[in-house]
C-alpha positions in Angstrom: -5.1 16.5 -5.9 -8.8 16.1 -6.6 -12.3 16.9 -4.5 -14.6 14.3 -3.8 -17.8 15.1 -2.8 -19.6 12.7 -0.1 -22.6 13.0 1.7 -22.7 13.7 5.6 -23.9 10.8 6.4 -21.0 9.0 5.3 -18.4 12.0 6.5 -19.5 11.6 9.5 -19.1 7.5 9.6 -15.3 8.3 8.2 -14.7 10.9 11.0 -15.6 8.7 14.0 -13.6 5.9 12.4 -11.1 8.0 11.6 -10.7 8.6 15.2 -10.9 4.3 16.7 -8.0 4.2 13.9 -5.6 7.1 14.6 -6.1 8.2 11.0 -7.1 11.8 9.6 -10.5 12.4 7.8 -8.2 11.7 4.4 -6.4 9.0 5.7 -9.2 7.2 6.2 -11.3 7.8 3.4 -8.4 7.2 1.6 -7.2 3.4 3.8 -10.9 2.3 2.5 -10.4 3.7 -1.2 -7.9 1.6 -1.7 -9.3 -1.7 0.2 -12.1 -1.1 -2.2 -10.1 -1.2 -4.8 -8.0 -4.1 -3.7 -10.9 -6.2 -2.5 -12.9 -6.0 -6.0 -9.7 -6.6 -8.1 -9.1 -9.6 -5.8 -12.5 -10.7 -4.6 -11.4 -13.7 -3.6 -9.8 -12.3 0.2 -10.5 -11.1 3.0 -10.1 -7.9 4.6 -7.0 -9.7 6.4 -5.3 -10.4 3.5 -5.7 -7.7 1.9 -4.2 -6.0 4.7 -1.5 -8.2 5.4 -0.7 -8.3 1.7 -0.3 -4.2 1.7 2.1 -4.8 5.3 4.4 -6.9 3.4 4.5 -4.8 0.4 5.3 -2.5 2.7 8.4 -4.1 3.7 6.1 -5.1 7.1 6.2 -8.6 8.3 3.4 -8.7 10.0 3.6 -11.4 13.2 0.1 -14.6 13.4 -1.5 -12.9 16.3 -2.0 -16.0 18.5 -4.7 -16.2 21.1 -3.9 -18.7 24.1 -6.5 -19.9 26.1 
């Protein structure tokens, strides 16, 4: 494990997002890094596609959410 230096403004954004997403600050930063790496490797996939792909690779079967009027 290493240390990554980031600016105070970005750290604050990670801290706020981590509270909303129920993750530690480190887990939130790691999530954003992993999604960013996946997005660079798969530029045609959407954020939702990338998250679903990661869920499936963990053997989680995300069910589509259907909004009913």
